[in-house]
N, C-alpha and C positions, 0 to 999 in steps of 0.2 A: 640395819642393813636393808630392810624392805623399803623404807622411804628413800634411801639413797638411790636404790635401783629405779624406783618410780621417777625420781627427779632426773636421773640419767636418761631414762626412756623418753621422758617429755622433752628434754633438751635435744636428744637425737632426733626425735620426731619433728621438732621445730626446725632443725637444720635441714632435714630431708624435705619438709614442705617448702622451705625457701629455695632449695636447689632443684626441686622436682620440675617446676614448670618449663625450664629450659630444655629438658630432655624427655619429658613425659610424653608417651605416644598420644595420649588424649589431647594434650595441648597442641601437638603437631597436627592431629586430625582436626581440632577446632580451628587452627590457623588455615588449613586447607579448605575447610568448609566456609570460612569467612572470605577467602580469596577466590573461591569458585564463582560466586556472583560477579566479582570484579573481572574475572577471566571471561565470563559469559558476556559482560558488557563490552569488554575489549573486542571480542570476536564479532559481536553484533555491529559495533561501530566500524570495524575493519571492512565489513561487507559494503558499507556506504563508501568507504575510501576506495575500495577496489572497483566499485562501479563508477567512480569519478564524481560522486555527489559531494563529498567533502574534499577540500583542498587544504594543504598545509597542516595536515593532521599531526598532532603530537600529544603525548601524555606529559604534561608539564610537571606533574608530580603524581604520586600514587592516587589514582582515582579522579584526577582532574585532567580533562581533555580540552584542547583548543583546536579549532579548525575554522576555515572560511567556508561560508555557505549562504544560501538564499540571496541576500542582497550584497554579496561580496563583502561581508562584514565578519570580523573575527568574533567567534562565539566561544563560550566556555560551558562545558557540561561537566558537572561534578556528580560523583557517586558516593553516597554514604550508606555502606552496607549495614551499619548499626541501626540506622533509621529506616532502612529499606527505601531510600529515596534517590531519585535522579532529578537534577535541577539545572536548568539553564539560568545561570546567574546573570543579573543585569542585562537581560535580553533586550528590553526596550527602554531607552532613555527618555527623559523629559515628558513623563506622564504623571501629572499631579494626582495625588491620591484621591482628591475629591472631584476630579474632572469627569465629564461625561464619557471621555475616551476610556478611562480606567473602568468605569461602570460597564461600558460596552465590552471591554476585554474580559472582565470577570464573568459576565453573562455568556460570552462566546465560549470561554473555557469550560464552564459548567455544563453547557449544552452538549459537550462532547460525550457526556454520559447518557444522552437521550436515546432511548430504545428505537426511536423513529429513524435515527441515522443508519445508513448502511453499515454493516459489521466492520468493513475495512476502514471506516472513518470514526467509529465509535470506540470509546474506552469502556470496557466491561468492568463495572464496579466490583465484581467478584475477583478480578485479577489485578486491578490498579485503580487509583483515584488521582485525579489531576486538580491542581489548584494554582493560584498565583498570589504573589505578595508584592507590595509596593514599599520600597525603602528609599526615602530621599528622592522620589521621582523616578526611580529605576524599577521596572517590573521584572520579576523573576518568575519562571514557570517551573512547577515541580510536579513530579509524579511519584506517588507512593506505591511501591511494588508489593503485591500480596503473594504469599505462597512461593517466594523465591522465583517468580516468573520474570527474570530480568531481561531476557531476550524480547519477550512481549512488551515489557516496559520501554525498552529502547525504541522498538518499532513504533509504539504509540506516542511517545513524547516527540520523536522526530516527525512523525506525521502531523501531530498537533501543531508544532511550531511552523511547519510548512503551510498548513491550512491557515494559521494565524496571520502569516505574512500575505497569503492570498487574500484573506479577508481585509487586511489593511490596504492592500493595493486596490481593491474594489471600492471599499467604503471610506477610506481615509488616505488617499494618495498624497495629499499635502503633508501628512505626518511623515511618510517615507521620504519625500523630497527633502524636507527640512532636517531630518535626523539621520538619514542614511545616504544622502546624495543620489537617490534613485532618480533617473531622468523622468521628466514629465512626458506622458504619452498622449 
């Protein structure tokens, strides 16, 4: 009789464990905690929309945003709360991985951590880290958020991308003309 009761208890416990996540308050709280960073990102991006910085803003799917900005180009910003990452995917086309341009872009992006930069232009390594990748000639720019500081992260990655395009306009105007139809000045 004792072993039958133990088997029954184990069976019941297994059923409870399988059904619990759908209604368990801890799971709901966990979902809310996971969605809170995404809500913070949405609110931070909406500020740019309200100020008229971004046009055609939409969330194309959960955590993936599109908008027109800087060089009148559609851009995509994705949020991965599991990796604590914000990423402008395929931001810059036609940049060969072994090119001088890509080396220059990597250096420019890493310099955003330099303590010599004014605070409003710098990315504080204690709060976030920036990087870039090149896949098939497309450069993506990422920011890893630390300590759930997503509003800071949005502000820093938006400022970084803005500065990156200003840098290209000053140092590589031909790149912007060829790839974004920016008029020559």
